[in-house]
N, C-alpha and C positions, 0 to 999 in steps of 0.2 A: 813297808807292807810285808807281812808274812804270808807269802802266796805259794801254793803247791801246783806245779805246772801240769802234772799228769792228769789225763781225763779218763776216769774209770766209771763215768756215768753213761756216756754215749747217748743212745736213744732212750735209755731208761726202760721202764717196764712195758712201754707201749711203742715199739718200733713201727715205723710206717710200713704199709704194704707197698712193695716196689712197683706194682702195677705194670709188670713186664708186657711187652707187645704180645697181642693175641691172647692175653690172659694166661700166659705161661706160668706154671707153678714154681719154676726155678730157672734162673739164668746160669748157664755153665760157661765159664771162662777157661779155655785151654791156653796155657802159657808154655811156650817152648823157649828155654833159656839158650841163647847162642853165645858161648863163652870160649869156644875152641880157637886158639890163636890170640886170646886176650889175657890168658892166665899168667901167673908168675913164671918167669923164665929169664935167665940171664941174656938170652937172645933179644929180649924185649927191654933190656936195660934194668931189670930187677936184680935184687941182691941174691936171690936164691930161687930154687925150683918150686913148683906148685906142690901143695900137700892136701888140698881140700877137694872133697867130693869126687872120689874115684873108687875103683874096685880094689885099691891097695889099702887094706885096713891098717890103721895106725901109721900112715905115711907121715914122714917129717920133711921139712924143707931142707934142701941141700944147699947150704951157703956157697955161692961162687961156682956151683956146678950145674950142669944140665942133668936132669933125671930122665934117662932114656925111656924107662918103662912108663913113667907118668906121662911124658910127652906122647907116647904111643897110644895110651888110653884116651887122651884128649883127641888125638888124631882120628881114632876110631869114630868118635862122635861126629866129626866133620865128614869123613870119607864114607862111612857106611850108615851110622845111626841116623843122621839127618835125612838121608834119602829114603830110608825105610819109613821114617815118620812122615815124610812128605807124601809118599805114596799112600800111606794109611789115611791121612787127613783129607787128601784130595779125593780119594775113593769114597769116603764118608760124606764129602762135601761139608766139612766142618771148618768154620773160620778159626784162625789161630792168631794169637798175639805173640810176636817174637820179642823177648827181652834181649836185645842185641848189644853186646859190648862193641863199642865203636871200632877199636883196633882189630877185634875179631872179624867184624863185618868187612873191614878193609882188606883182610888177608884171605877172604873167602868169597870171591866175586860170583862164582857159579851158584853157590848156595843163596846168596842175596838175590840173584836173578830168579831162582826157584821160588823164593818167598814172594817176590813181586808178581811172578806169573800166576801164583795161586791166589793173589789178592789178599795176602795176609797183612795184618798191621805190624809194622816194625817200630817198636818203641826202643828207647835208649836204656841200656843196662850199664851206663857209665863209660868212661874212657878205657879203663882196664879192669880186668876181673881180679882185683886185689883188695886187701883189707884197708878200710878207711878210718878205723876207730882212733888211731893215733895221728891221723893226718891233720896238719894245721889247717885252720878254717880257710885261710886265704889260698892255700894250695888246693883244697877241695873245691873251692869256688872256681879256681882257674881250670881244674880238670873238668868240671861240669860244663864250662863254656867251651872247652876244647872238644869235649864229647859231642856237644851239639854241632859244632862246626864240622867235625870229621864225619859224623853221621849224615849230615846234609850233603857233604861232598860225595860220600859213597853211595847214598841211596837216591839222591836228587831231591829229597824233601826233608825238612827239619822234623825231628821227633815230636810227637804230640803227647807222648806218655813217658814216664820215667820210673825206673826201679834200679837202685844201686845194689841192694842185697847185702853186701858186706859193708854196711853203712856206719856212719858215726852218729853221735847225738845231734849233729848239726845238719845232717843230710836233708831231712824233710824241709826244714826252714830254708836252706840254701836253694833247693830246687824250686820251692814255691816262690821265693823272692825273684827268680828269673822272670816270672810271668809267662813262661814259654809253654807250659804244659796244661793240657786239658785235664790230665789226671796224673797222680803219682801214687806209687804202691809200696813205699817203704814202711808199711805197718802191717800188723797181723791181728788187729784188735776188733774186728767186727765181721759180720756176714753181709753187710750192706755198705754201699758207698756212703760217704759223709763229707761234709764241708768243714774245712779247717781255716780259721781266720789267722792269716800271717800278715801283720801290719794292715795295709789297705787291701791286700789280696785275699779273695775268697777262693781257696784252693780245694778242688775236689780230690778226695783221697779214695782210692779203690783198694781196700786191704787185700793182701796176698796171703799165701799159706806156706807153712813149712811142714805140715803134717799130711795133707792130701798131696803129697809131693814125692816124686821118685828119689829125692835125696835120701829118703829113709832106706834105700837099698845100700847106701854107703855109710850109714851110721849104726850105732848099736845103743839100744835095741832098734831093730828096723825090719824091713821086709827082706825075705830071703828067696821068695819065689813070686812069679807073676800072679798066682792065685791069691796070695795075701794082699797084694796091691789092689786087685779087683775087688776083693771083699771089703776092704776099707773104703774104696771109692763108692761101692754100692751102698754100704751102710750110711755113709755121709749123705749121699744123694737121696736115699729113701727118707731120711730124717728131714732134710730140707724140703723135699717134695711134699711130705705130709704137712709141714708148716704152711706151704703154699696153698694146699687144699683148704687149710683152715683160715686162709685170708691173710697170711703173713709171709708173702713170697720173699725169698732171699736169693743170694748169689752163691755159687759154688765155684771156687777157684781150684784148678788142678795144675800143679807145677811139674814141669818135665825138663829133662836134660838129654841132649843127643847121646852122650857117652854112657848114660845109665839106661833109661827106658828104651834106647835104640838097640839094645841087645835083644836077640830073638826071644829068649825065655822070659825076659821082663816085659817085653812089649805084648806078649800074649794076654797078659792080664788087662792091659789098657784096651786092647781090641775087644775083649769080652765086655768091658764096661761100656764102651761106645755102642756095641750092639744092644746092650740092656737099656741104656738111656734113650737111644733113638726109638726103640720099640715101645717105650713107656708112653710117649706122646706128652704134649703140654710142657715141652722143654725148649727154652730159647738158647741155642748155642750162639754165643756172641763174642766179638772181640771186646777188649776193654774200652776201646774207643767208642764202640757202639753203646756199651753200657754207660759210659760217661755222657754221651749225647742224650740218651734217654733220661738220665738222672737230672741233667741240667735243665731239660725241657719240662719235666714233670715234678721235680723236687728241687726247685731253685732255692738258693740260700736266702734267708732273711735274718739280718743282724738284729740283736736286741740288746738292751742295756744289761750287762752282766754284773751281778752283785760282787763277784770276786774281783772285778776291775774298777769298782766305784771308789771315789775318794771317800774319806771318812765322813765328811759333811754330807755328801750325797747319800751314802748308806744310811746315815741317821735320819736324813730327811725322808727317805723312802720307807724305812722300817722302824723308825723311832716310836711310832704310835701302835705298833703291833701289840706290845704289852702296855696296858692302859696307863697313860701318863707317866711312862718310865723309859725315856729315851736312853738312859744310861745302859740299859741292856743291849741296845743296838751298838752303842759305843764300844762296849767290851767285846761284843761278838765280832766287830770289824777287826779287832786286834788279833783274832785267832788265825789259824792256818786255813785260809780260804783257797779254793781252787775251782775248777770246772764243775766238780760235784756239787758245789753250793750255788750254782746258777739256776736254781729251780726252787719251787716252793718247799720241797722236803729238805733241801740243803740249807736254806735260810732258817727254816723252822728248827733244824738241828742246832745250828750255832747259837740262835737266840735262846733255845732251851738250855743249852750248856752254860751260857752266861748267867741265866736265871738260877740254874741248879747249883752253881758254884758261888753264888752270892751268900752273904751272911743271912741268918734267920731274920734279923731286924730289917735288912734290905728287902727280903722277900715279903715280910709282913707289910712293908710299905707298899709293895705292889698290890697285895691283896686289898689293902685299905683304899687304894686308888680306884678300885672297882665300885660302881654304883650299886645300890640296892636294886633288886629285880622289881620292876613296876613300882619303884619308889617315887619320892617327891621330885627328884631331879628329872625322872622320866616324864612325870606329869607336867613339869615346868618346861619340858622340851630343852633341857640343858645337858643332855648326854652327848658324848662324842658321836660322830656320824656312824662309826662302826657299832657302838653299843646300841644306838637307835635302831639300826637295821637288824641287828641280832635279836633284840627284844621283840621287834615287830614280826620276825620270822616265826616266833612261837605264839604270836597273837597276844603278847603282853601289853600291847598298846591299845587293846580293845577289850578290857576286862569289864565284867559287870560290877556293880557296886559290891555285891557279896564277894566276888573273886578278889577285888581290890582290898577289901577288909581282911580277907584271909592272908593275902601276900604281906600286908602291912604287919599283921600280928606275927607271922612267921619270921619276917625280917627282924622285928624287934626282939623276939625270943632268941634267934640265932646270934645276932650281934651281942646281945647281953651275955650269952654263954661263952662265945669264942673270941670276941673282940675284933672281929673283921666281918665284912659282908659275906652273905651266901653267894658263892660263885659256882656257876655251872655253864657248860657249853650249850647254850640254848638251841643251837642249830642241830644238836643231836637229840632234842627233846620236844615234847609238847607241853602244854599247860599242865595236863594231868600228871605226866611223868616228873615234871619239875616239882610239883607239890609233893608227890610221893618221895622224891629225893630229899626234900626239906625234912620231912618227918623221919626218914631213915637216918639221915646224917646228923640230926639233932641228938641222936643216941650215941654218937661217937665221942671218944675222948678228944681232948684239945689237940694232942699230938697227931692223932689219926686224922682229924679233920683238917689240920694245917696241911698235912701231906696231900690229902684229897683236894683241897682248894688249890694247891700248887699245881697238881696234875690238871685240874680244870682250866687254870690260867694258860698252861701250855697248849691245851686242846683248843682254847679260844684263839690263841695266836696262830695255831695251825690252820684253822678255818679262815682267818683273815688273810693269811698268805695264799691259800688256795684261790681266793677271790682276786688277789693282786696278780697272780700268774696265769689267769685264764686267757 
């Protein structure tokens, strides 16, 4: 099977309204990454010093050496930045989700006590704050298990949420396979939570953010002052709030780091945003655990038969009749590169149409000839397919007067005589009168023009039939 794993469909054009508690227009998830003491450091058994997300622009890893300045910046986050943020969030009475690196939590007991005293959610941020992209799968699986064990030992409770951050292509699958997490966040692909099917596991994913994130203070291009951070947060919030007013409530994630936003000048922008958002009203400040609980209760997952995962026989059984008496179209469509984008009416319509469009003219002519005359003898003898019967009835072609029937018979005869195939039109888009008008108009076409128009109508009929199947 030629299958494409990436999901670029998501909720499609009609995402659900989140229905946040109290009718909130937007849910705001504040995430504080706690990485200080879990970063790359030869003291931690790593091969080199840390080089990521600090105020040292263009920093490189120092193999086999401690980087004193880098260590000091990370230490600022633990010693000063964390407590400044702790005072801020407790003063605003805003719940926080901690992404806690297990080894960092173990090295910072006072800060862990502060998180717990504030009632914050402490999720796992992995065993160490290191790169995972080249990590063998078995080693990453081992580290996930060890992170859960150490997190439980340090905090007294196992983590219910997970975010690696510097993840591999295997991370989401491996964390879901544990069955240990109410939610995972190693994606950036939506403004709403969604369910991911990993084997038998229905895993809730709460996407995170790398743009409404203070990491942009340490990247180029990025923020250079607190006011820029405030303005970006405000603009994002206002857009999402407006969508909530329109009945499409979303979630707004904000990512923070002690050593970055914990600096006084940077934090001023965050404080300004919190003042603004709290004054707005209609905002649900929630931990990711609270968001996960709401989503599981109000938007539970329902599995369905996915076309991209069907066997060839099942695909043809399900869609072989979409194009009249032409199952070979479904056979060819199944051979194409299918993926999550094709697990819907538009997706299947696309691949069936592609199979039809790339067929030879003789093959497409065969499809046209497989269609019955409108209100013809087969219809009168009740020998149409179920789809054709329902379609013709939708335009009232099963209840013609004698005069109307004579008109249709005459037009059918003239049309077939000129073009060599039946008149085809998507009757669900028409009425009796517009069908007759189309007959007269299209009888004036050249054979090539009418062949192309008939093929377009075949595709349109197929589209309608799929809409009915996917209701």
